[in-house]
C-alpha positions, 0 to 999 in steps of 0.5 A: 454477453451483457452483465448486470451492472452496465459500465459507467461512462468515463469522466473527463476529470479522471485520467486513464493509466498511462499506456492504456487509454482503453482502461475503464474508470471504476465506479467506486472511486468517488466513495474512496475517502468515505469508505477509508475514513471511519470515525473515531471517538473524540480523544481516541488519539493515543499519546506518543509521549513516554517510554516506547520499545526500541523497535517502535521508536526507531520505526518512528524516526524513519530508520525502517519498519518495526520488522526491519529494526528487529532484524537490524537488532538481531544482526547487532547493528544497533547499540545504545551508549556503545553497548549492542542491544540484544532485543527489541523489548527494552523501553526508552524515552528518547533516542539519545545514545542510540546508534545504527551502524555506528551512526547516531540516530537523527531526531524524527521529523514530521510524518510525510507521505508521497504518491508514486505511480509505479510502472511495471518492470521493477520491484518494490525493494531497495535491492534485489539479488537478481539485479532487476530495476527497483523503485529506488532506481526511479525515484528522485535523489533528493527525496528523504529516506522513504519506505513503501506502504505495502507492495506491488509485484514486478509486473503490478503498476499503479499507486505506491504510497511512500512514507518516512514513518515506519510506524505509520507504514505498519498501521496503513498495512495492517488488516485490522486498520481496514484500509481499503485497496482498489485494483483494476485488472485486464483479464482473459477468460469467462466469468460473470458478475454473479460469480464475482459477487460471491467474493463478498463472502471471502474465499479460500484458495489452496488453504489460504483464506482471503477476506471480503472483496468487492468485485465488479465487472466493468467491461467486456470485449469478447473474452476480455474484460476489465474487473475492478476489485476492492480489499483490505488485507492485501495478502501476496499476489491476492488479486492475481491468485483470486482471478486465476482461481476462476481460470482467468489470465491476468495481463495487466493489474493496476492499483488505483487507490489506497485508503483515501488517496488515489492514483488520479492523474499522476503521470507514470513514474512520477512522485508528489507529496500528499498536502499535510492537511489531507494527511492530517485528516486521514490520520485522525480517522485511522483506526 
């Protein structure tokens, strides 16, 4: 069976994911930076000086995401001048006197962003009650304290961004920021390009509404096919649930892009730092 969109020939400059040389190259990867960088008016950068909520202040210092910090406050682990803080709303102008588990909070360093090629068979968490391997078991020990931007489930591989800035992490994850994520899925079953194109209007599954998804049938061999999907919400297991709704069995799922940053030729299990000029350019245009 043929599809309305013929697959694009593979570019020699874009490597295929490790472990499967038959994985097709997507046709929208070249649009990544342009679609993720939506210009803001001049002067739209917010002034971060002045009093800020404790949760935001500590997130920017790399203690954790806002949610992590709020949980620490609920657990009584954060104090100001020796007194345990009861709630995250009080405004502070600096980190002076703040402690976490009795340890002074270090001054924040400049925001850093890393790319990590997550393999399947590990979870995106610091600890796992089931004692499964985590990404932190694979990351080099000399890296600074880093938080994952979004998650990839146990069996999903590909690009995982890591940052030392909890506020930046939150901004990248919020659907309102409009940051695109691109995935490639290998799936078994029957589906047409016409069915996939209906996803541009969103879809509701088991009472959960999923927003616009740009989906393309890349290549088919018998009843196996590669499907590329670009979305901005990133709800829990969104790609798998949408494809399973169509009766497809997903055998492999790879995230190839997050915003302006692509998996490219990063080897499986490897990590590298995003150059500061690329990070600065991306943040200037982030909502």
